[in-house]
N, CA, C and O atoms as CSV, one atom per row, in Angstrom:
chain,resi,resn,atom,element,x,y,z
A,1,MET,N,N,26.042,-13.832,154.549
A,1,MET,CA,C,24.909,-14.094,153.967
A,1,MET,C,C,24.404,-13.710,152.909
A,1,MET,O,O,24.162,-12.506,152.989
A,2,GLU,N,N,24.020,-14.288,151.606
A,2,GLU,CA,C,23.472,-13.413,150.639
A,2,GLU,C,C,22.252,-13.123,150.782
A,2,GLU,O,O,21.306,-13.816,151.159
A,3,PRO,N,N,22.338,-11.704,150.356
A,3,PRO,CA,C,20.773,-11.119,150.761
A,3,PRO,C,C,19.771,-11.915,149.864
A,3,PRO,O,O,20.100,-12.523,148.846
A,4,ILE,N,N,18.427,-11.829,150.404
A,4,ILE,CA,C,17.372,-12.442,150.142
A,4,ILE,C,C,16.315,-11.219,149.633
A,4,ILE,O,O,16.066,-10.213,150.298
A,5,THR,N,N,15.754,-11.535,148.307
A,5,THR,CA,C,14.794,-11.326,147.834
A,5,THR,C,C,13.393,-11.679,147.359
A,5,THR,O,O,13.365,-12.543,146.482
A,6,ILE,N,N,12.553,-11.325,147.647
A,6,ILE,CA,C,11.037,-11.887,146.910
A,6,ILE,C,C,10.838,-10.897,145.876
A,6,ILE,O,O,11.321,-9.765,145.902
A,7,GLU,N,N,10.163,-11.336,145.037
A,7,GLU,CA,C,9.803,-11.072,143.624
A,7,GLU,C,C,8.660,-11.159,142.860
A,7,GLU,O,O,8.439,-12.345,142.617
A,8,ARG,N,N,7.875,-10.462,142.396
A,8,ARG,CA,C,6.682,-11.101,141.643
A,8,ARG,C,C,6.415,-10.298,140.364
A,8,ARG,O,O,5.778,-9.245,140.384
A,9,ASN,N,N,6.924,-10.835,139.262
A,9,ASN,CA,C,6.805,-10.207,137.691
A,9,ASN,C,C,7.719,-9.153,137.961
A,9,ASN,O,O,7.241,-8.047,138.209
A,10,GLY,N,N,9.239,-9.341,137.953
A,10,GLY,CA,C,9.902,-8.119,137.981
A,10,GLY,C,C,9.993,-7.201,139.246
A,10,GLY,O,O,10.918,-6.400,139.387
A,11,GLU,N,N,8.944,-7.364,140.195
A,11,GLU,CA,C,8.554,-5.987,141.085
A,11,GLU,C,C,9.077,-6.397,142.472
A,11,GLU,O,O,8.695,-7.533,142.754
A,12,VAL,N,N,9.851,-5.812,143.448
A,12,VAL,CA,C,10.597,-6.542,144.461
A,12,VAL,C,C,9.172,-6.342,145.386
A,12,VAL,O,O,8.334,-5.443,145.324
A,13,LEU,N,N,9.232,-7.407,146.167
A,13,LEU,CA,C,7.929,-7.396,147.217
A,13,LEU,C,C,8.762,-7.054,148.568
A,13,LEU,O,O,8.127,-6.257,149.259
A,14,ALA,N,N,9.994,-7.428,149.134
A,14,ALA,CA,C,10.621,-7.400,149.965
A,14,ALA,C,C,11.926,-7.845,149.603
A,14,ALA,O,O,12.227,-8.617,148.692
A,15,HIS,N,N,12.843,-7.128,150.624
A,15,HIS,CA,C,14.306,-7.607,150.229
A,15,HIS,C,C,15.017,-6.955,151.301
A,15,HIS,O,O,14.506,-6.102,152.026
A,16,HIS,N,N,16.523,-7.480,151.415
A,16,HIS,CA,C,17.412,-7.063,152.208
A,16,HIS,C,C,18.123,-5.741,151.706
A,16,HIS,O,O,18.441,-5.679,150.518
A,17,THR,N,N,18.393,-4.653,152.578
A,17,THR,CA,C,19.008,-3.873,151.756
A,17,THR,C,C,19.874,-3.189,152.885
A,17,THR,O,O,19.275,-3.347,153.949
A,18,THR,N,N,21.077,-2.475,153.074
A,18,THR,CA,C,21.675,-1.377,153.948
A,18,THR,C,C,21.428,-0.339,153.547
A,18,THR,O,O,22.213,0.529,153.928
A,19,GLU,N,N,20.309,0.118,152.637
A,19,GLU,CA,C,20.005,1.571,152.567
A,19,GLU,C,C,18.679,1.854,153.175
A,19,GLU,O,O,17.711,2.275,152.541
A,20,SER,N,N,18.705,1.529,154.776
A,20,SER,CA,C,17.469,1.841,155.434
A,20,SER,C,C,18.017,2.574,156.514
A,20,SER,O,O,19.214,2.653,156.792
A,21,CYS,N,N,16.911,3.194,157.205
A,21,CYS,CA,C,17.406,3.672,158.609
A,21,CYS,C,C,17.538,2.840,159.784
A,21,CYS,O,O,17.886,3.242,160.894
A,22,LEU,N,N,17.150,1.309,159.377
A,22,LEU,CA,C,17.139,0.465,160.479
A,22,LEU,C,C,18.310,-0.182,160.183
A,22,LEU,O,O,18.488,-1.171,160.893
A,23,SER,N,N,19.396,0.095,159.167
A,23,SER,CA,C,20.453,-0.753,159.245
A,23,SER,C,C,21.487,-0.163,159.843
A,23,SER,O,O,21.529,1.050,159.636
A,24,HIS,N,N,22.492,-0.676,160.637
A,24,HIS,CA,C,23.505,-0.276,161.733
A,24,HIS,C,C,24.889,-0.721,161.222
A,24,HIS,O,O,25.349,-1.861,161.279
A,25,TYR,N,N,25.462,0.369,160.720
A,25,TYR,CA,C,27.116,-0.190,160.111
A,25,TYR,C,C,26.886,-1.096,159.167
A,25,TYR,O,O,27.264,-2.261,159.288
A,26,GLY,N,N,26.116,-0.564,157.930
A,26,GLY,CA,C,26.206,-1.871,156.719
A,26,GLY,C,C,25.530,-2.718,157.027
A,26,GLY,O,O,25.263,-3.232,155.940
A,27,GLN,N,N,24.917,-3.396,157.931
A,27,GLN,CA,C,24.306,-4.825,158.167
A,27,GLN,C,C,22.719,-4.567,157.251
A,27,GLN,O,O,21.855,-3.699,157.380
A,28,ALA,N,N,22.819,-5.595,156.437
A,28,ALA,CA,C,21.652,-5.360,155.400
A,28,ALA,C,C,20.205,-5.952,156.582
A,28,ALA,O,O,20.074,-7.023,157.174
A,29,VAL,N,N,19.507,-4.982,156.554
A,29,VAL,CA,C,17.562,-5.415,157.077
A,29,VAL,C,C,16.753,-5.792,156.005
A,29,VAL,O,O,16.957,-5.621,154.804
A,30,TRP,N,N,15.882,-6.285,156.529
A,30,TRP,CA,C,14.878,-6.859,155.654
A,30,TRP,C,C,14.071,-5.745,155.592
A,30,TRP,O,O,13.876,-5.179,156.667
A,31,ILE,N,N,13.321,-5.080,154.170
A,31,ILE,CA,C,12.359,-4.321,154.170
A,31,ILE,C,C,11.142,-5.069,153.549
A,31,ILE,O,O,11.252,-6.082,152.858
A,32,VAL,N,N,9.975,-4.461,153.870
A,32,VAL,CA,C,8.622,-4.945,153.131
A,32,VAL,C,C,8.384,-3.990,152.032
A,32,VAL,O,O,8.025,-2.905,152.490
A,33,GLU,N,N,8.458,-4.006,150.731
A,33,GLU,CA,C,7.884,-3.120,149.841
A,33,GLU,C,C,6.173,-2.856,149.677
A,33,GLU,O,O,5.529,-1.808,149.676
A,34,ASP,N,N,5.870,-3.884,149.578
A,34,ASP,CA,C,4.565,-4.231,149.418
A,34,ASP,C,C,4.158,-4.872,150.310
A,34,ASP,O,O,4.341,-6.088,150.366
A,35,GLU,N,N,3.396,-4.073,151.376
A,35,GLU,CA,C,2.637,-4.928,152.681
A,35,GLU,C,C,1.681,-5.874,152.380
A,35,GLU,O,O,1.653,-6.826,153.160
A,36,ASP,N,N,0.710,-5.888,151.266
A,36,ASP,CA,C,-0.165,-6.830,150.904
A,36,ASP,C,C,-0.205,-7.287,149.653
A,36,ASP,O,O,-1.116,-6.810,148.977
A,37,PRO,N,N,0.612,-8.191,149.039
A,37,PRO,CA,C,0.610,-8.451,147.411
A,37,PRO,C,C,-0.205,-9.165,147.245
A,37,PRO,O,O,-0.264,-9.529,146.070
A,38,GLY,N,N,-1.165,-9.727,148.091
A,38,GLY,CA,C,-2.108,-10.744,147.079
A,38,GLY,C,C,-1.732,-11.744,147.079
A,38,GLY,O,O,-0.598,-11.947,147.513
A,39,PRO,N,N,-2.599,-12.901,146.544
A,39,PRO,CA,C,-2.319,-13.960,146.115
A,39,PRO,C,C,-1.723,-13.730,144.830
A,39,PRO,O,O,-1.768,-12.678,144.192
A,40,GLY,N,N,-0.963,-15.177,144.390
A,40,GLY,CA,C,-0.534,-15.291,143.271
A,40,GLY,C,C,1.019,-16.080,143.340
A,40,GLY,O,O,1.428,-16.493,144.425
A,41,PRO,N,N,1.873,-16.252,142.017
A,41,PRO,CA,C,3.161,-16.730,142.209
A,41,PRO,C,C,4.102,-15.533,142.743
A,41,PRO,O,O,3.778,-14.345,142.761
A,42,ALA,N,N,5.082,-15.966,143.085
A,42,ALA,CA,C,6.242,-15.261,143.694
A,42,ALA,C,C,7.531,-15.859,143.539
A,42,ALA,O,O,7.590,-17.059,143.274
A,43,THR,N,N,8.690,-15.101,143.683
A,43,THR,CA,C,10.163,-16.023,143.553
A,43,THR,C,C,10.956,-15.526,144.662
A,43,THR,O,O,11.268,-14.336,144.633
A,44,TRP,N,N,11.285,-16.160,145.517
A,44,TRP,CA,C,12.379,-15.982,146.537
A,44,TRP,C,C,13.268,-16.411,145.981
A,44,TRP,O,O,13.299,-17.473,145.358
A,45,LYS,N,N,14.541,-15.259,146.202
A,45,LYS,CA,C,15.986,-15.172,145.615
A,45,LYS,C,C,16.868,-14.946,146.750
A,45,LYS,O,O,16.726,-14.084,147.617
A,46,GLN,N,N,17.979,-15.985,146.633
A,46,GLN,CA,C,19.165,-15.972,147.939
A,46,GLN,C,C,20.333,-16.167,146.916
A,46,GLN,O,O,20.255,-17.336,146.538
A,47,GLY,N,N,21.277,-15.602,146.362
A,47,GLY,CA,C,22.224,-15.876,145.545
A,47,GLY,C,C,21.866,-16.690,144.329
A,47,GLY,O,O,20.694,-16.740,143.957
A,48,ASP,N,N,22.506,-17.117,143.907
A,48,ASP,CA,C,21.775,-18.482,142.671
A,48,ASP,C,C,20.763,-19.464,143.154
A,48,ASP,O,O,20.572,-20.470,142.470
A,49,ASN,N,N,20.088,-19.279,144.270
A,49,ASN,CA,C,18.880,-20.383,144.771
A,49,ASN,C,C,17.832,-19.152,144.274
A,49,ASN,O,O,17.826,-17.931,144.433
A,50,GLU,N,N,17.060,-19.996,143.674
A,50,GLU,CA,C,15.692,-19.353,143.461
A,50,GLU,C,C,14.793,-20.567,143.672
A,50,GLU,O,O,14.924,-21.717,143.252
A,51,GLN,N,N,13.644,-19.897,144.592
A,51,GLN,CA,C,12.295,-20.763,144.726
A,51,GLN,C,C,11.163,-20.315,144.310
A,51,GLN,O,O,11.031,-19.097,144.429
A,52,ALA,N,N,10.223,-20.934,143.822
A,52,ALA,CA,C,8.978,-20.528,143.333
A,52,ALA,C,C,8.237,-20.631,144.807
A,52,ALA,O,O,8.423,-21.391,145.757
A,53,LEU,N,N,7.471,-19.723,144.628
A,53,LEU,CA,C,6.356,-19.379,145.959
A,53,LEU,C,C,4.850,-19.508,145.477
A,53,LEU,O,O,4.843,-19.260,144.271
A,54,ASP,N,N,3.867,-19.730,145.825
A,54,ASP,CA,C,2.429,-19.376,145.458
A,54,ASP,C,C,2.102,-18.532,146.803
A,54,ASP,O,O,1.861,-19.171,147.827
A,55,VAL,N,N,2.088,-17.333,146.827
A,55,VAL,CA,C,1.811,-16.413,147.882
A,55,VAL,C,C,0.169,-16.916,148.352
A,55,VAL,O,O,-0.586,-17.284,147.452
A,56,ILE,N,N,-0.149,-16.910,149.293
A,56,ILE,CA,C,-1.515,-17.432,150.236
A,56,ILE,C,C,-2.290,-15.789,150.405
A,56,ILE,O,O,-3.225,-15.201,149.862
A,57,GLU,N,N,-1.413,-15.528,151.349
A,57,GLU,CA,C,-1.994,-14.328,152.115
A,57,GLU,C,C,-0.844,-13.596,153.309
A,57,GLU,O,O,0.090,-14.158,153.880
A,58,VAL,N,N,-1.225,-12.407,153.406
A,58,VAL,CA,C,-0.584,-11.959,154.399
A,58,VAL,C,C,-1.562,-11.960,155.901
A,58,VAL,O,O,-2.498,-11.189,156.114
A,59,LYS,N,N,-1.141,-12.867,156.693
A,59,LYS,CA,C,-1.893,-13.035,158.096
A,59,LYS,C,C,-0.840,-13.009,159.445
A,59,LYS,O,O,0.090,-13.755,159.753
A,60,GLY,N,N,-1.457,-11.728,160.141
A,60,GLY,CA,C,-0.993,-12.236,161.514
A,60,GLY,C,C,0.742,-11.137,161.213
A,60,GLY,O,O,1.319,-11.057,162.298
A,61,GLY,N,N,1.266,-10.647,160.469
A,61,GLY,CA,C,2.295,-10.226,160.014
A,61,GLY,C,C,3.197,-11.147,159.538
A,61,GLY,O,O,4.402,-10.937,159.399
A,62,TRP,N,N,2.514,-12.344,159.244
A,62,TRP,CA,C,3.308,-13.193,157.851
A,62,TRP,C,C,3.138,-13.255,156.853
A,62,TRP,O,O,1.940,-13.429,156.630
A,63,LEU,N,N,3.917,-13.192,155.715
A,63,LEU,CA,C,3.745,-13.910,154.300
A,63,LEU,C,C,3.356,-15.183,154.278
A,63,LEU,O,O,4.275,-15.933,154.607
A,64,ILE,N,N,2.499,-15.647,154.057
A,64,ILE,CA,C,2.129,-17.322,154.218
A,64,ILE,C,C,2.088,-17.911,152.655
A,64,ILE,O,O,1.209,-17.736,151.811
A,65,VAL,N,N,3.013,-18.473,152.577
A,65,VAL,CA,C,3.028,-19.007,151.042
A,65,VAL,C,C,3.044,-20.466,150.922
A,65,VAL,O,O,3.208,-21.172,151.918
A,66,ARG,N,N,2.848,-21.046,149.517
A,66,ARG,CA,C,2.820,-22.392,149.460
A,66,ARG,C,C,4.060,-23.005,148.850
A,66,ARG,O,O,4.040,-23.001,147.619
A,67,GLN,N,N,5.213,-23.568,149.451
A,67,GLN,CA,C,6.349,-24.240,148.706
A,67,GLN,C,C,5.933,-25.035,147.344
A,67,GLN,O,O,4.803,-25.171,146.874
A,68,ALA,N,N,7.041,-25.465,146.905
A,68,ALA,CA,C,6.897,-26.029,146.095
A,68,ALA,C,C,6.527,-27.928,146.460
A,68,ALA,O,O,5.902,-28.759,145.800
A,69,ASP,N,N,7.172,-28.015,147.645
A,69,ASP,CA,C,6.653,-29.515,148.189
A,69,ASP,C,C,5.279,-29.193,148.402
A,69,ASP,O,O,4.782,-30.315,148.301
A,70,GLY,N,N,4.113,-28.235,148.680
A,70,GLY,CA,C,3.037,-28.219,148.825
A,70,GLY,C,C,2.594,-27.820,150.527
A,70,GLY,O,O,1.478,-27.716,151.036
A,71,TYR,N,N,3.833,-27.672,151.065
A,71,TYR,CA,C,3.511,-27.350,152.215
A,71,TYR,C,C,3.857,-25.643,152.401
A,71,TYR,O,O,4.517,-24.887,151.688
A,72,LEU,N,N,2.946,-25.356,153.957
A,72,LEU,CA,C,2.930,-23.551,153.752
A,72,LEU,C,C,4.085,-23.442,154.618
A,72,LEU,O,O,4.546,-24.337,155.326
A,73,SER,N,N,4.507,-22.256,154.490
A,73,SER,CA,C,5.394,-21.975,155.300
A,73,SER,C,C,5.163,-20.097,155.519
A,73,SER,O,O,4.335,-19.627,154.738
A,74,GLY,N,N,5.783,-19.148,156.431
A,74,GLY,CA,C,5.401,-17.936,157.016
A,74,GLY,C,C,7.038,-16.652,157.110
A,74,GLY,O,O,7.868,-16.425,157.990
A,75,ILE,N,N,6.890,-16.301,156.185
A,75,ILE,CA,C,8.062,-15.277,156.210
A,75,ILE,C,C,7.473,-14.148,156.743
A,75,ILE,O,O,6.441,-13.607,156.346
A,76,ILE,N,N,8.319,-13.758,157.841
A,76,ILE,CA,C,7.884,-12.271,158.662
A,76,ILE,C,C,8.013,-11.361,157.490
A,76,ILE,O,O,8.832,-11.278,156.574
A,77,TRP,N,N,6.802,-10.623,157.860
A,77,TRP,CA,C,6.081,-9.631,156.774
A,77,TRP,C,C,6.344,-7.954,157.581
A,77,TRP,O,O,5.453,-7.106,157.642
A,78,SER,N,N,7.487,-7.804,158.033
A,78,SER,CA,C,7.764,-6.252,158.581
A,78,SER,C,C,9.081,-6.247,158.409
A,78,SER,O,O,9.789,-7.236,158.221
A,79,ASP,N,N,9.512,-4.797,158.493
A,79,ASP,CA,C,10.806,-4.474,158.239
A,79,ASP,C,C,11.625,-4.981,159.587
A,79,ASP,O,O,11.094,-5.488,160.575
A,80,GLY,N,N,12.888,-4.757,159.422
A,80,GLY,CA,C,13.621,-5.250,160.814
A,80,GLY,C,C,14.344,-6.862,160.058
A,80,GLY,O,O,14.695,-6.962,158.882
A,81,ASN,N,N,14.399,-7.701,160.850
A,81,ASN,CA,C,14.930,-8.761,160.585
A,81,ASN,C,C,14.443,-9.979,160.189
A,81,ASN,O,O,13.576,-10.479,160.906
A,82,TYR,N,N,14.794,-10.557,159.233
A,82,TYR,CA,C,14.250,-11.919,158.343
A,82,TYR,C,C,14.236,-12.954,159.324
A,82,TYR,O,O,15.125,-13.296,160.103
A,83,TYR,N,N,12.747,-13.526,159.113
A,83,TYR,CA,C,12.908,-15.172,159.625
A,83,TYR,C,C,11.787,-15.745,158.790
A,83,TYR,O,O,10.946,-14.930,158.412
A,84,ALA,N,N,11.624,-17.069,158.419
A,84,ALA,CA,C,10.999,-17.916,157.587
A,84,ALA,C,C,11.099,-19.163,158.263
A,84,ALA,O,O,12.201,-19.567,158.633
A,85,ASN,N,N,9.876,-19.930,158.497
A,85,ASN,CA,C,9.743,-21.115,158.991
A,85,ASN,C,C,8.505,-21.912,158.477
A,85,ASN,O,O,7.646,-21.276,157.868
A,86,ILE,N,N,8.382,-22.925,158.622
A,86,ILE,CA,C,7.137,-23.893,157.974
A,86,ILE,C,C,5.996,-23.350,158.847
A,86,ILE,O,O,6.261,-22.874,159.950
A,87,LEU,N,N,4.752,-23.407,158.395
A,87,LEU,CA,C,3.636,-23.608,159.386
A,87,LEU,C,C,3.147,-24.721,160.095
A,87,LEU,O,O,2.866,-25.766,159.509
A,88,GLU,N,N,3.038,-24.597,161.170
A,88,GLU,CA,C,2.780,-26.019,161.707
A,88,GLU,C,C,1.221,-26.048,162.845
A,88,GLU,O,O,0.746,-25.111,163.487
A,89,ASP,N,N,0.877,-27.085,162.775
A,89,ASP,CA,C,-0.402,-27.600,163.772
A,89,ASP,C,C,0.165,-27.273,165.176
A,89,ASP,O,O,1.298,-27.621,165.511
A,90,THR,N,N,-0.499,-26.734,165.807
A,90,THR,CA,C,0.341,-25.953,167.222
A,90,THR,C,C,0.080,-27.686,168.275
A,90,THR,O,O,0.722,-27.873,169.309
A,91,LYS,N,N,-0.722,-28.513,167.847
A,91,LYS,CA,C,-0.987,-29.750,169.012
A,91,LYS,C,C,-0.126,-30.896,168.240
A,91,LYS,O,O,0.332,-31.705,169.047
A,92,THR,N,N,0.200,-31.166,166.932
A,92,THR,CA,C,0.833,-31.985,166.328
A,92,THR,C,C,1.976,-31.723,165.812
A,92,THR,O,O,2.568,-32.624,165.217
A,93,ARG,N,N,2.494,-30.548,165.913
A,93,ARG,CA,C,3.713,-30.087,165.156
A,93,ARG,C,C,3.988,-30.581,163.952
A,93,ARG,O,O,5.164,-30.614,163.589
A,94,ARG,N,N,3.000,-31.037,163.147
A,94,ARG,CA,C,3.230,-31.458,161.644
A,94,ARG,C,C,2.847,-30.265,160.993
A,94,ARG,O,O,2.075,-29.385,161.373
A,95,PRO,N,N,3.561,-30.378,159.868
A,95,PRO,CA,C,3.830,-29.296,158.706
A,95,PRO,C,C,2.349,-29.120,158.318
A,95,PRO,O,O,1.609,-30.019,158.717
A,96,CYS,N,N,1.725,-28.016,157.534
A,96,CYS,CA,C,0.490,-27.908,157.488
A,96,CYS,C,C,0.298,-27.627,156.046
A,96,CYS,O,O,1.212,-26.947,155.579
A,97,LYS,N,N,-0.722,-27.990,155.127
A,97,LYS,CA,C,-0.589,-27.612,153.620
A,97,LYS,C,C,-1.957,-26.679,153.294
A,97,LYS,O,O,-2.239,-26.266,152.169
A,98,ILE,N,N,-2.697,-26.450,154.438
A,98,ILE,CA,C,-3.441,-25.794,154.445
A,98,ILE,C,C,-3.937,-24.953,155.445
A,98,ILE,O,O,-4.162,-25.485,156.533
A,99,LEU,N,N,-4.196,-23.541,155.296
A,99,LEU,CA,C,-3.762,-22.443,156.138
A,99,LEU,C,C,-5.666,-22.480,156.771
A,99,LEU,O,O,-6.637,-22.231,156.056
A,100,ARG,N,N,-5.707,-22.844,158.195
A,100,ARG,CA,C,-6.977,-22.576,158.787
A,100,ARG,C,C,-7.450,-21.027,159.224
A,100,ARG,O,O,-6.744,-20.174,159.761
A,101,LYS,N,N,-8.491,-20.949,158.935
A,101,LYS,CA,C,-9.559,-19.754,159.486
A,101,LYS,C,C,-9.631,-19.583,160.787
A,101,LYS,O,O,-9.760,-18.448,161.244
A,102,ARG,N,N,-9.551,-20.817,161.692
A,102,ARG,CA,C,-9.987,-21.218,162.848
A,102,ARG,C,C,-8.847,-20.748,163.726
A,102,ARG,O,O,-9.189,-20.150,164.747
A,103,GLY,N,N,-7.661,-20.899,163.527
A,103,GLY,CA,C,-6.237,-21.017,164.067
A,103,GLY,C,C,-5.751,-22.205,164.413
A,103,GLY,O,O,-6.061,-23.017,163.541
A,104,GLY,N,N,-5.133,-22.698,165.277
A,104,GLY,CA,C,-4.635,-24.068,165.552
A,104,GLY,C,C,-2.966,-24.306,164.947
A,104,GLY,O,O,-2.280,-25.327,164.975
A,105,GLN,N,N,-2.653,-22.947,164.415
A,105,GLN,CA,C,-1.608,-23.418,163.435
A,105,GLN,C,C,-0.342,-22.063,164.119
A,105,GLN,O,O,-0.686,-21.043,164.715
A,106,ARG,N,N,0.980,-22.442,163.825
A,106,ARG,CA,C,1.825,-21.188,164.333
A,106,ARG,C,C,3.121,-21.595,163.329
A,106,ARG,O,O,3.276,-22.680,162.768
A,107,ILE,N,N,3.769,-20.731,163.281
A,107,ILE,CA,C,5.254,-20.662,162.550
A,107,ILE,C,C,6.001,-21.413,163.198
A,107,ILE,O,O,6.071,-21.012,164.360
A,108,ARG,N,N,6.661,-22.404,163.002
A,108,ARG,CA,C,7.813,-23.298,163.923
A,108,ARG,C,C,8.711,-22.484,164.148
A,108,ARG,O,O,9.188,-21.747,163.285
A,109,ASP,N,N,9.158,-22.524,165.691
A,109,ASP,CA,C,9.679,-22.356,166.546
A,109,ASP,C,C,9.827,-20.622,166.729
A,109,ASP,O,O,10.866,-19.983,166.889
A,110,THR,N,N,8.266,-20.062,166.636
A,110,THR,CA,C,7.984,-18.566,167.395
A,110,THR,C,C,7.316,-18.999,168.470
A,110,THR,O,O,7.333,-20.216,168.656
A,111,PHE,N,N,6.685,-18.273,169.288
A,111,PHE,CA,C,6.101,-18.067,170.538
A,111,PHE,C,C,4.603,-17.444,170.299
A,111,PHE,O,O,4.581,-16.517,169.490
A,112,GLN,N,N,3.370,-17.809,170.872
A,112,GLN,CA,C,2.272,-17.324,170.517
A,112,GLN,C,C,1.740,-16.696,172.134
A,112,GLN,O,O,1.859,-17.238,173.233
A,113,MET,N,N,1.251,-15.631,171.850
A,113,MET,CA,C,0.723,-14.879,173.182
A,113,MET,C,C,-0.591,-15.468,173.458
A,113,MET,O,O,-0.951,-15.756,174.599
A,114,ASP,N,N,-1.392,-15.667,172.281
A,114,ASP,CA,C,-3.002,-16.118,172.535
A,114,ASP,C,C,-3.061,-17.510,171.265
A,114,ASP,O,O,-3.385,-17.271,170.102
A,115,PRO,N,N,-2.902,-18.117,171.472
A,115,PRO,CA,C,-3.086,-19.495,170.686
A,115,PRO,C,C,-4.556,-19.838,170.136
A,115,PRO,O,O,-4.874,-20.432,169.106
A,116,ARG,N,N,-5.335,-19.286,171.128
A,116,ARG,CA,C,-6.688,-19.377,170.471
A,116,ARG,C,C,-7.068,-18.291,169.344
A,116,ARG,O,O,-8.068,-18.447,168.642
A,117,ASP,N,N,-6.304,-17.301,169.226
A,117,ASP,CA,C,-6.629,-16.044,168.245
A,117,ASP,C,C,-6.095,-16.802,166.952
A,117,ASP,O,O,-5.054,-17.456,166.888
A,118,PRO,N,N,-7.011,-16.585,165.941
A,118,PRO,CA,C,-6.330,-17.109,164.825
A,118,PRO,C,C,-5.482,-16.531,163.898
A,118,PRO,O,O,-4.889,-17.090,162.976
A,119,ASP,N,N,-5.469,-15.086,164.294
A,119,ASP,CA,C,-4.616,-14.392,163.506
A,119,ASP,C,C,-3.066,-14.167,164.331
A,119,ASP,O,O,-2.282,-13.264,164.039
A,120,ASP,N,N,-2.827,-15.223,165.441
A,120,ASP,CA,C,-1.676,-15.003,166.141
A,120,ASP,C,C,-0.611,-16.380,166.084
A,120,ASP,O,O,-0.321,-17.127,167.018
A,121,LEU,N,N,-0.110,-16.440,164.556
A,121,LEU,CA,C,0.610,-17.154,164.076
A,121,LEU,C,C,2.150,-17.330,164.634
A,121,LEU,O,O,3.073,-18.017,164.197
A,122,GLY,N,N,2.065,-16.363,165.871
A,122,GLY,CA,C,3.557,-16.495,166.566
A,122,GLY,C,C,4.514,-15.562,166.276
A,122,GLY,O,O,4.612,-15.163,165.116
A,123,GLY,N,N,5.324,-15.094,167.235
A,123,GLY,CA,C,6.148,-13.981,167.119
A,123,GLY,C,C,7.928,-14.664,167.676
A,123,GLY,O,O,8.174,-15.648,168.373
A,124,ILE,N,N,8.961,-13.591,166.977
A,124,ILE,CA,C,9.942,-13.979,167.231
A,124,ILE,C,C,10.736,-12.798,168.231
A,124,ILE,O,O,10.492,-11.592,168.230
A,125,LEU,N,N,11.773,-13.533,169.091
A,125,LEU,CA,C,12.187,-12.773,169.950
A,125,LEU,C,C,13.664,-12.468,169.326
A,125,LEU,O,O,14.430,-13.395,169.063
A,126,SER,N,N,13.960,-11.286,169.137
A,126,SER,CA,C,15.730,-10.952,168.841
A,126,SER,C,C,16.331,-10.682,169.880
A,126,SER,O,O,15.775,-9.987,170.731
A,127,TYR,N,N,17.587,-11.155,170.059
A,127,TYR,CA,C,18.564,-10.599,171.081
A,127,TYR,C,C,19.425,-9.945,170.109
A,127,TYR,O,O,19.961,-10.411,169.103
A,128,GLU,N,N,19.460,-8.490,170.725
A,128,GLU,CA,C,21.003,-7.835,170.592
A,128,GLU,C,C,21.633,-7.589,171.604
A,128,GLU,O,O,21.037,-7.358,172.656
A,129,PRO,N,N,23.008,-7.581,171.519
A,129,PRO,CA,C,24.071,-7.433,172.695
A,129,PRO,C,C,24.597,-5.876,172.541
A,129,PRO,O,O,24.868,-5.291,171.492
A,130,LEU,N,N,24.670,-5.318,174.049
A,130,LEU,CA,C,24.614,-4.088,174.220
A,130,LEU,C,C,26.247,-3.667,173.824
A,130,LEU,O,O,26.611,-2.492,173.873
């Protein structure tokens, strides 16, 4: 896998790196450099692939961004494993174009401890064999 980087105006907001205490045997880990980048444009890069994003906000441990198609997605905004997916309505499972303040949304393929909590957009489980 090619490393992923999210940048704004030449500044790295988050990226994959092997230069972290979380890296084991040279495995790249996801490191967030700016915990609250604020709204505005950013660029997601992986190899030759570049995608323009519009940062909405950091909510519940996720960087919520608007993609070029207008849909919102969440990128895990903590150090460790990288994960990203579309923001969806919890009842209809339809992708969202608006971030609601009252909840009822989650990042696709995550689990929620309290779906009524508007900051609980979901969590991921990771499995590491012994």
